[in-house]
N, C-alpha and C positions, 0 to 999 in steps of 0.2 A: 482938490476934492477930498472928501472925508469918507470915501467908500471903504468898507471893510475895516473901519477904525472905531468900532463901537466900544465904549468903555473908556475908563481913565487909565493913563499910563502909570501914574503914581511914582514917577521917577525911577522905575525899575524895569529890567528886561522881562521877557515873557516867562522864563523859568522862575525868577524871583517873584513875579506876580502870582503864579500858580501856587508856590509855596506859601505866600502870604495869605492867599485865599483859603487854603486848607487849614492854616493855623487859626485864622480869624473865625471860620465857621465851626471848627472843632471846639474852640473855647466858648463860642456863643451857645452851642447846643449842650455843652457840659455844665456851664455855670448860669446860663439864662441871660446874662448881660455882660458886656465888656466896655471898657473905656479906651477909646482910640482916637485917631484924628478924624475930623469931620468928613474929609474926602474918602477915607478908607471905610468909614461907617456907611456912607451913602452908597458906595460901590458894592459893598458886600451884603447890604440889606436885601437887594434884589436877588442875589445868589441864594441867600437863606430862604427867601420866599419860594424860589424855584424848587429847591430840594423838598420842602414840605409839600408843594403841589405835586411833585412826582410821587411821593409816598401816598398822598390822598388819591391820586389817579388810579392806583392799583385796585383799590376797593370799588371804584366806579366801574372799571373794566370787568372786574369779577362779577358784579351784580348784573351787568349787561350780558355777559357770557352765560351766566346761570339761567337768566330768563330766556335767552335764545335756545339753549340746549333743551330746556323743559318744553318749550313750544315745539321744537323739532321732534321731541319724543312722542308728542301727541299725534303726529302725522303717521298713518299706518305704513306707508311705503318707505319711511325714513329708517336707516339702519339703527338709529337710537331707540326706535320703538320696540325693537327685539330685546332690549336689555331689561333686566329686572330693576325695580326701584333701588335696590342696594348697589347694583352695578352702575346705574346711572349716576347715583350720588358719588360713588367712588371716582367715576370719570370726571365729574364736576370738580371734586376736590383735587384731583390730579392736575387739571388745567388751572385751577385757582392757585395752586402752589407754584406752577410754572410762571404765572403772571406776577406773583409776589416776588419770586426770585429774580425775574428780569428787572423789575423796578428797584429792588434792593441793590442789585449789582450796579445800577446807574448811580445810586447814592454812594456806594462804596468807592466807585471810580472817582467821584468828586472829592471825597473826604480822605480816602486812603487810611481809614480807621474803621474796622468792623464794629467795634463796640459802640462808637458814636453813631454809626450808620444804623445799627439795630435800634438804638435809642430814638433816633429820629423817626424811623419807620413804625415802630410798635408803640412808643410812648408819647412822643410829641405830636406827630401828625393827627392821631385820633382826636386830640383836643380841638383841632380847627376844622372838624368835619362839617360844621354848619357855617363856617366863615369863608367867604369868597375873596381870598387875598388879604393883604395887609396884616401879615403875621408878625412883622417886626416894626419897631419904632426907633426913630433917631432923635435924641434930645441934645440940644446944643448946651455946652458948658461955657459959662462966662470966663472961667479961669483958663488961660492959655498955657501952652507948654513953655517951660522956662528957657530951654536951650535955643529954640528958634521962634518962639512966640506964635506957634501954629495953633489954629483953632481946634479945640478938642470937643468930643461928643460921646454920648453913651448910646451904644447899640444894644437893644434888648428885645426879647420876645414879649409880645403883648400879654401872653398868659404865663402864669407861674409854671415852673418846671414840675411835671407830675412825678410821683414816686416811680422809681425804676421797677418795671414789671417784667422785663425780659431776663432778669437774673434768676435763673432757676438752679436748683441743686442738681448734682449729677444723678442722684437717685430719681428725681422727678423727670429729668430728660430721658433717663433709661426706661422708666416706667411708661412714659408716653410713646417711646419708640417700640417697646414690646407690645403695647396695646394696638398701635397702628399695624405692626407686623401680624398680630393675630387676626385683626380685621381683614387685612388683605388675604391671609391664608384661608379664611372662611369664605371670602368671595371666590377665590380660585377653586376651592373645593366644590362649591355649588355649581360653578361653571363647568367643572370637570364632570360632575354628576349629570348635568343637563346634556352634555355631549355624549356620555355613555348611554343615556336613555334614548337619545336620537339615533345612535348606532344600533341599539337593540331594536328599535322600531323599524329601521331600514332593513335590518337582518330578517326580521319577522316577515316583512313584505316580500322580500326575495324568496324566502322559504315557501310562502303561499303561492307565489308565481311558479316556482319549480314544481310544487305539488300539483298545481292546476295543469301544467304542461304534461306532467307524468300521467295524470288521469286521462287527458285527451289522447295521449299516445296509446295508452292501454285500450281505449275504446276503438281506436282505428285498427289496432292489431286484432281485436275480436271480430270486427266487421269483415276484415280481410280473411 
């Protein structure tokens, strides 16, 4: 039986196959195409498609989450309805970042290379937003390998590699962090002000109740 034996062995043990997979995929996403054996190209074309699908799925989940939270905020009894538009958007951004991090970590786990994983997630995957699968192609070569006469092939991405957009300068990253920090501080300040106003309102209500009770007591004392 062939249960739990999916995939090609490639004449290697499991550790060697994992290392080969990392090397092939890293080279593919770095240069756009590689020349290798036909069996290796066929085996890792599926793995490359899977990583791009994981990166694309993050944006799909974010869109669904955003729509769900905005619909929930329109319901009066829902806790999200008590948030201001800025706070709601901040919560949506926070959850969107968590979704992106989760999917990005899955890609990093497969590649063991953060730079290549970021390139797949932010540069390569958006190219295939309107394509449902088939992100790689395998082309057979007529020329065989000299030493063992093995069949060779070219494994390549169907789209040209885009320019690297994730490479930002330290100043740009620092400015973005400062801007995000200021935005969060402004949201926290507004939230604190709203809580203070609520406390003042409750304090005023209690003072009125005390004043009312005091007047009622004075009236009783006069009658007696």
